N, C-alpha and C positions, 0 to 999 in steps of 0.2 A: 407344793414341793416341785412338781413338774415345771411349773411356770418359773420358779426360781432357777432350776437347772437349765432351762431353756435360755433365760436371760444371761446366766453365767456363761453358757457356751457361746452366745453371741459376743459377749464382752471379751472372752479369750480370743475368739476369731478376729475381733477388731484389733486387739493387741498384736497378734501375729502379723496381721495385714500391715498395720502401721509400722512394725519393726522391719518387715521385709521391703517396704517402700520408703524407709527413712533415708534422708540424705546423708551421704558419707562424705568425709573430707580426708584426703590422703596427702600427707606431707612427703614430698619426693626428695630424697638425699642425693645430690649431685656432687662429684669430687672436684670438678674443674670450674674455672671462672665463667661468668655469664656470657663472656664474649667468645668462648670456645665453641666450636661448631657442634660438638657433642651436647653441650649444655643448651645451646640455642635450639638444636633439633628436639631435644627432650622437652623443652619449654613449649615448643609448638605442639608437640604430641599431647602434653598435659592440657594445654589450652583448648585443643580440638575436643578431647574427651570431655572436659568440663562443659564446653559449649553445647555439645551434641547429646549429652546424657539427660537433658531436660530436668536438671537440678538434682539428679540421683547421686552424682559423684562430682566433687570438686578436687582437683589435683593441683597442689601448690608446690612449685619448685623452689629448692634451696641450694643454689650453686655455690662453688667455691669452698666446699667442705664446711659450710656454715651450720648445717644441721648435725652432720657426723663427718669426720675426716674420711679420706679415701679408704684407709685401711680398716676403718670401723664399720663401713656401710653394709658389707655382706652379713656380718653378725647382727647388725641393727635390724636389717630386714628379716633375717631368719627368726629373730626372737620377738618380732612384732613391735619393736621400738619405733621403726619406721615402716609403713605399709608398703612402700615402693622405694627403689633406689637404683643406683648405677655402680657397677664395679668393673674394674680392669680384669678381664677374665684370667689372664695367665698368672696373675698374682695369687690365684686360688689353687695352685697345683696340689697343695696338701689336702684340699677338700676332694679333688678329683683330678687325676692326671690329664684327663681329656680336656680340661680347661687350659692346659698349657700347649695344646697342639698347634695353635696359631702363632706360637713364638718359637717353634723349632726353626733355627736358622736355615735359610735357603731351601725349605720345603716347598713354600709358595712364595714366588718372587714377582707375581703380577697380580693385578686385581681379578682376572678371570680365574687364575689358580686359587687365589684366596677364597673366592665364592665357591669353587668346587670343594675346597677343603671344609668350608662352613656347612655346605649341604650334606657332606659326608659324615660330619660330626654332630650336627645340630640335634637330631632326634635322641641320640644317646646322652648328650649333655642335659637336655631338658628332662629326660627320664630320671637321671640321677638327681637333678635339682628338685624334682617333684618328691623324691624320697626324703629330701631334707626339709620339706615344708615350704618349697618355693615354686613360684610359677614363672617360667621363662617367657619373656615378652618379645624382645628383639635384641639384635646386636649389630654394631657398626664398627668397621675397622678404622684405625688410625692410618694416615699415609705411610708409605713404605719407610721402614726404619733405616736411618743412616747413622754414620759414625761422626760424632762431634769431638773436636780436640782443640786444646789450647796450642798444642805443638803440631808441627807438620809431621805426618806419618808416611814414610817412604819404604819401610821395610818391616819384617816381622820383629826385628830387634828393637825398633822404635816403640813397640807395644810393651816391652818388658818393664814392669814396675810402674806403668801408667796408672795413676789414681782414677779409678773407674766407678761411675755411678751405676749401681745395680738396683733393680726394683722387683725382681722375682728370682726364683731359683734358676731359670734359664739364663738370665744375664749374669748371675753369679758364676754359673758353670762356664759361660763364654770367657769370662775374665780368667778363671783358673786354667782353661785350656790355651790361652793366648799369653799367659804370663802377666796380665794386668792385675792390679790390686783393687778388689771390689769393696765398695761401701754402700749399704742399702739406704737409698734416699727416695722419699716420696716426691711426687711431682711438685707439690707446693713448696718444697724446700730446695729446688734445683738452684735457683739464683743465689741463694745464700751459700750453698755448698761450693759453687764455683768461685764466688767472690772472696770467700775465706780460704780457698785453696784445699778444701777437704776433698774435692775431686777436680780433675782436669780433663776428663773425657766421659762420654756416655754414648749409648746407642738409643736413639729415640727419633720421633718423627720430625720433619721440618716444621710442622705446625707447633709442636711444643717449643722448639727453639725460637720461632717467630713470636709466639705469645709471651715468652719469657724475656724477649729481647736479649737473647743469650750473648750477643756480641758485646753488650755493655759489661759483661763479666769476664772479658778477656779471651772468649772463645773465638778463634779465627777460622777454623776449618770445619767444613761439612763434607763428608765423603758419602756419596750416594750409592751405598752398597746394596740397597733394596733387600735387606736381610729377612724381613718378615712383615706381616700385616696384622699386628695384635688388635683385638677387639675389646670394646666396652659393651657390657650387656646390661639391660634393664630387666630387673626382676621384682616380683611382688610377693608379699607374704601370703601363703595359701589360706590362712585362717581369715585375713581381711578379704581376700579374693572370694571366699565362699559366702561371705555376707552380701555380696552383690547378686542381683538377679541375673538371669541368663542374657537378657537384652543388653545389660550394661557390660557383662563379660565379653559378649560378642563385639560390642562397640570398641572396647579396649584392644582386642585382638586385631580388629580391622584397622584402627588407627596405628597400632604398633607396626603393622605390615607397611603402612604408608611411611611412617617414620624410618623404618629400616631402608626402604628403597631410597628415600631422600638422603639419608645419612651416608649411604655408600656413594651417592653422587657428590655430596659435599666433600667427602674424603678424597675423591678423585680430583676435584677442583683444588683442594688444599695441596695435594701432592705436587701439583704444578706451580700454583701461585706462591706457595710458602717457601719453595726453594728459590724463587725469584726474589722474594722478600729478604732472604738471607743474603743473597748476592748483592742486592741493592743497599743493604746496610753495611757492605764492605767485606763480608766474609768470603773466603775462597770456597766455591762450590764445585766439586768435581768428582771423579771416580778414583778408586784405588788402582794401583798397577796390577799386572797380571800375577805377580808372585804373591801379593797380599790377598788378592781375590781367591787364588787357589788355596791359600792357607785358611781363610774363612770357610770356604766350602768344605774342606776337610774337617774342620771343627763342627760344622753342621751335620756331616755325616756321622761323626762320633756321637753327637748329641741325639740324633734320631734313633740310633741303635740303642742308646741308653734309655731313651724314653719308652721305645717299644717294649723293652724288657720290663720296665716299671709299670707300664699301662696294661700289660697282660693281653688277654684275648679280646677285650673291648677295644683296645688301642689297635691291635692287629686288624680287627674288623673294619675299623674306621679308615686305616691306612689302605687296606685292600679296596674299599669303596672309592677312595680318592684316586 
C-alpha cells in the first residue's frame, strides 16, 4: 500500500510538472491592419516573446480585426476568448473614466506631456484592469490628433452641422460642444463612411488618414490642431497569465517594455512623416486660425472639468500628479 501511494505521488507530481511546463499558444487580437505601426510593433513583440521563451509560449498575431473586431477585443480578452489583445484605451470610458484621460482635448499637446500624463495615470489604470481580470502590458500613443474635413474650415460657424465621425464619448462630446453632428464609426469603417457621405469630418491621427488614403474619399483638409495623443494598450487575460511560469511572465514584461519604447518612437516618426504623406497626396495640411484655436481650447477646458467630476478622487489624484 505504501509503495502504491509512493508511485501515485510521483505520478501526480509528474502531471503537475508537465502541466506547469506545457507549451502555451496565445492568439493576439489586433484591431488595425498589418501595415499599421501599432500592429507591426505588436507583431515584433509577439515574435520576440515566442523566440525567447524556449518553446513555452507562442504568440500568434491576428491583425485587421480578423480574430475579433476592435470593439469586441476588450471583452474577448476579459472573458478569455482571446488570451491577449489590443484596444484603443479611450473607447473604454464606461469601464473606467481614467482610460479616457489621454483623449481630453488640449490637456497634453506634445509627446513629452503625453508621456508625463501616461506616467501619472499608468499605475491606477493597471490596478483597475487587474480588478477586471486583466494584466496591463504596455501602451503606445497615436500621433497627435488633427481635424480632417471635406470642406475648408475658417470659422466656428463652419463647424455647425458638420457630419463628424466619433469613436468614443470624448469625440461625441466635442461634436456636441462645437455644433457638429456625431456618428460613431470604428476605424475599419472610415473609408466607407466618407465615401457614402455618412461623415465629412473627423479628428484622428495623420497615420490613420494616410493608411486609409483618405484623400481618395474626398477629404481635402487636415488641420494640425494637436488635440491629444490617444493610446492603444496591450492587455492579457489574467487566468491565461497565471498559467505561465515566472520566467515567462518576466520575459513578457521585459519585451513589453521594449515594445513600448519602440512604439513611442514609431509614433513620433509617423507624426512627422504621415503629415508629409497627406500633403504629398494633394491634401492641404496646416493650422487653424487663432479664433478656432481659442474655441477648441475652451471646449477642452469644459471637457476636462466634466471629466474630473466624473472620475472623482482617482481622477483628481492623477491630474495632480500630472
